[in-house]
C-alpha positions as CSV (number, residue, x, y, z in Angstrom):
1,M,159.1,63.5,64.0
2,Q,155.5,63.2,64.7
3,R,154.9,66.9,63.9
4,L,156.6,66.3,60.6
5,A,154.6,63.3,59.6
6,L,151.2,65.1,60.7
7,L,152.2,68.0,58.7
8,L,152.9,65.7,55.6
9,L,149.4,64.2,56.1
10,A,147.8,67.6,56.4
11,F,149.7,68.8,53.4
12,C,148.8,65.7,51.2
13,L,145.1,65.9,52.2
14,A,144.9,69.6,51.3
15,L,146.9,69.6,48.0
16,P,144.0,69.0,45.6
17,A,142.8,72.6,45.8
18,M,140.8,71.9,48.8
19,A,138.6,69.3,46.7
20,E,138.0,66.2,48.7
21,Q,139.2,63.0,47.1
22,K,137.3,60.2,48.8
23,Q,135.8,56.9,47.9
24,S,133.3,55.5,50.4
25,Y,132.2,51.8,50.8
26,G,129.7,51.5,53.6
27,E,131.5,52.6,56.7
28,L,135.0,52.5,55.0
29,D,136.2,55.9,53.7
30,V,139.3,56.0,51.5
31,H,140.9,59.4,51.2
32,Y,143.7,59.8,48.7
33,S,145.9,62.3,47.1
34,A,148.7,62.3,44.6
35,F,151.4,65.0,44.3
36,N,154.9,65.8,42.9
37,S,157.4,64.8,45.7
38,G,159.4,68.1,45.1
39,F,156.5,69.8,47.0
40,L,157.7,68.1,50.3
41,Q,160.2,69.9,52.6
42,P,163.4,67.8,52.9
43,E,162.9,67.0,56.4
44,V,159.4,65.8,56.0
45,A,160.4,63.6,53.1
46,A,163.3,62.2,55.2
47,A,161.1,61.7,58.1
48,V,158.9,59.3,56.2
49,G,161.3,57.8,53.9
50,L,160.4,59.6,50.6
51,V,162.7,60.7,47.8
52,R,162.4,64.3,46.7
53,S,162.7,64.5,43.0
54,K,161.3,66.6,40.1
55,S,160.3,63.4,38.4
56,Q,158.9,61.4,41.3
57,G,155.3,61.6,42.5
58,V,153.6,60.4,45.7
59,V,150.3,58.9,46.3
60,N,148.8,59.1,49.9
61,V,146.0,56.9,51.1
62,A,144.3,57.0,54.6
63,L,141.6,54.5,55.5
64,L,138.9,55.5,58.0
65,Q,136.5,52.9,59.3
66,A,133.5,54.6,60.9
67,G,135.2,57.9,61.1
68,L,138.5,56.4,62.9
69,A,141.8,55.8,61.4
70,S,142.0,52.1,60.2
71,T,144.6,49.6,59.0
72,G,144.2,47.6,55.8
73,Q,146.0,46.7,52.6
74,V,146.7,49.2,49.8
75,S,148.1,48.3,46.4
76,G,147.7,49.7,42.9
77,E,149.3,51.0,39.8
78,V,149.8,54.0,37.6
79,K,149.7,54.2,33.9
80,N,150.8,56.9,31.5
81,L,148.8,57.7,28.2
82,L,151.3,55.4,26.3
83,G,150.0,52.5,28.4
84,Q,153.3,52.0,30.3
85,I,152.4,50.8,34.0
86,S,154.3,51.2,37.1
87,P,153.3,49.3,40.2
88,L,152.7,51.2,43.3
89,T,154.3,49.8,46.5
90,F,152.6,51.2,49.6
91,K,154.3,51.4,53.0
92,Q,152.2,52.0,56.1
93,V,153.1,55.2,58.2
94,K,151.7,55.3,61.9
95,E,152.1,58.6,63.7
96,G,149.9,58.7,67.0
97,T,146.4,57.8,65.9
98,A,147.0,58.6,62.2
99,I,147.6,55.8,59.8
100,Y,148.4,56.3,56.2
101,Y,150.0,54.6,53.2
102,L,152.5,56.1,50.9
103,A,153.8,55.1,47.6
104,Q,156.3,56.7,45.0
105,F,156.1,56.6,41.3
106,P,158.1,58.0,38.5
107,F,157.1,60.3,35.6
108,E,159.2,61.8,32.9
109,Q,157.4,64.9,31.7
110,Q,154.2,66.8,31.8
111,E,151.6,64.1,31.6
112,M,148.1,62.8,32.5
113,L,148.4,59.6,34.7
114,R,145.8,57.1,35.5
115,F,145.9,55.5,38.9
116,T,144.2,52.3,39.9
117,L,143.9,51.7,43.7
118,N,142.9,48.5,45.4
119,V,142.1,48.7,49.1
120,K,141.0,46.2,51.8
121,G,139.8,47.6,55.0
122,A,140.0,46.0,58.5
123,D,137.1,43.8,57.3
124,G,139.2,42.3,54.4
125,V,136.6,43.2,51.8
126,P,138.3,44.3,48.6
127,H,137.5,47.5,46.8
128,S,139.0,49.2,43.7
129,F,138.7,52.6,42.0
130,D,140.4,54.7,39.5
131,F,141.4,58.4,39.2
132,S,143.4,60.5,36.8
133,Q,145.6,63.4,37.4
134,E,148.0,65.6,35.5
135,F,151.6,65.9,36.7
136,F,154.3,68.5,35.9
137,P,158.0,68.0,36.7
138,D,159.6,70.7,38.7
139,Q,161.9,73.1,36.9
């Protein structure tokens, strides 16, 4: 199971065409990615409690404090171009020394989605940032 979760983490961090998606706040680095849950292998999705679906996405967030995996709090929302908002409920996944936070969200069709993420590192200082990404349902 640990190998599956590590594979998921590696896959999630590699998805955005090898472009680093990161926000830095002093010694806190927030790495994030969003992708269609249909990209996950069934056993990987089951191991971390995710639903594979052509109309479900996943947001993966990892917090690093001074270069080491760190716990914290992650929340947020996703909004489509019509202004419809879906809250993101993150769950913490720990595998060995890796700690990451996963949330699923629905999408109906090809659309550009705007994410707002709120994070608090171990120091409790809140930070917020936005990013946009286009999603395509699996056929």
